[in-house]
N, C-alpha and C positions, 0 to 999 in steps of 0.2 A: 459491392457496393461501395462507393465514395461518401464517406462521413467530413460534414464542415466542421470545424468548431463548433458554432452557432448549435449543430445538431445533438452533440454531444452536453452544452450546455443546457438544452432545452431538454434533453433524458436525464440529465442527473437532477433539475430543479424538479423534476415530477416525480423522482422520485423521494426525495427531501421530505420530511414531516417536519415543519418547525414546531417547537414544544414551547411555544414561547405565550402562551394563553392566545394569544389573535387569530382570529377568524377571518380569511383570507376570500377573495370574489377578483377571480380577473374577467374580464370585458374584453374585448375588439370589437368597436363602434367606428363610424362615420365621427370627424372631428365635433360637427354641432351636439351630435348625439353625445359624444362623450362628457361634455362639460356636462350635459343637462343630468346625465346617468350620476358623473360625479357630487354634482352639488344637490341632487336627490337622496346620492348615499349619504353624505354630511349632515344632510337634512333630518333624516330620519336615526342615525346617529352621529350626536352632537360629540364634538371633538372632548369635551369638559367631562362627558359622562361615557364615553364608549374608548376616547384616545384614540380617534380613526383617524384617517390618511390615508394620502394614495401614495401609495410606498414605492412604486414605481410605473413608469411610462416609455413609450417610445413608439416611433413611428414609424406603420409598414410599409411596405413600398409601395401597396395600391392607395397610401393616403388615411386610411384608418388610424388610429389609435389603438394600441394596446394599453391596458393598463390594470393593474392591480392594486383595491383596496383593501384597506385591513382595519378592524376592529377587536376590542376586547368582546367576548363571550355575552356578557351582562355589566351594566350598570350598577354599583353599588352606592 
């Protein structure tokens, strides 16, 4: 089986469980739907209360956007 660096990075990322208190959700959607989902996420979990943000994003070969949103588990 031929492995690419991207495959190795994906496997390692899947094993990693960050212990920083953030909850993460990863989405893969067409560009317009990705924008709507990110806005809805930030509206539901505002940055001021949950420290929410887009942690990472990339454009996939088919034109979809894969992105990870993060937030604190609860607002104090």
